[in-house]
Phi, psi and omega in degrees: 000133180275152180280149178294149179298147177294143178296141180281133178294150179298145179297138178293140179279122179286145178283084187302325180295320178296314181298315180301311181296319180294316179299313179299314181300311183290324177294320178294315177303321181281349180070034183252145173280167175303314182299314183293317179295317179300316179299312181296326181274348180073033178236165179289143178301323180296325177297313179297318179300318178296318180297318179289344176266008180063035174231178182089182183220082185291145174255172185297326180295318179296313180296321179295315179299319179294318179298315179298315180297330179272346181073034179232157173296147180303327180300333179300330183275342185239353181285154180300145178292148176293146179299143181282345181219133176226125181242131171242112182289153177306134180089354178254169177099162181289114184247142178230128181267152175280147176270354186242350181209162176279084192211128180231128178251128178245119179289122179263327181202117175282157180293118178285165178305137179091334176255151183232069178205151174233147181239130180234148166254127183244138176239127183221150178240153179304152181143224180290144175287150174269105181268129182247133174288162179301140174273187182301149181307139180090357181291134175237137178250142177237127184232133176233122182278131178263317180210157179077205178221145180222144173253120187214159174138180178296153180307128180086352180236015182303145179223153182270136182231148176239182182308130179088346180288147180237139178225138169233141182201167176294139176251001181262021173229161177304137181208169183212165175226132178222120176288134179254343178228150176300148177073026180286129176227147176205161177256134180237124175251120177259118181255127182246135178250000000 
């Protein structure tokens, strides 16, 4: 006697709002009309319109066809949206201290795929300068002082900066940062090409 088939688990409910927002975003980025995207994906315009209105019941084949027509991975259409707001409070975040100076770097934002930049909040105290070896070729650094005073820049070109001052310089040559006042903080954006 054969065993009865196992009950099929209920189909997972697709996050229609995520799909709708992703489709609209990617279609807009590609500069396509509803009609043109539907044509390229080989689906009815009404189907696409329903999906962008967060209604309908898309299957994997439809989503795959749309992803191919948009030139994006299928996961782009179904993954949760990135938060619209991200806050890292002072004193939070992954921090790494220097072994040679009273200097702490906190990563605020790693470079996401497609973008080539990292953002750090730096806290430094007077004493030894933080000397940095050259980063990868093409690196440019952008520094904005929040509090205190800092002497920064490429070796031999260091300049003194105060609150609100902005500096940009090559990061692919030896350079340094030196706090001149207690409680010096600044934001550093490392741009990689």
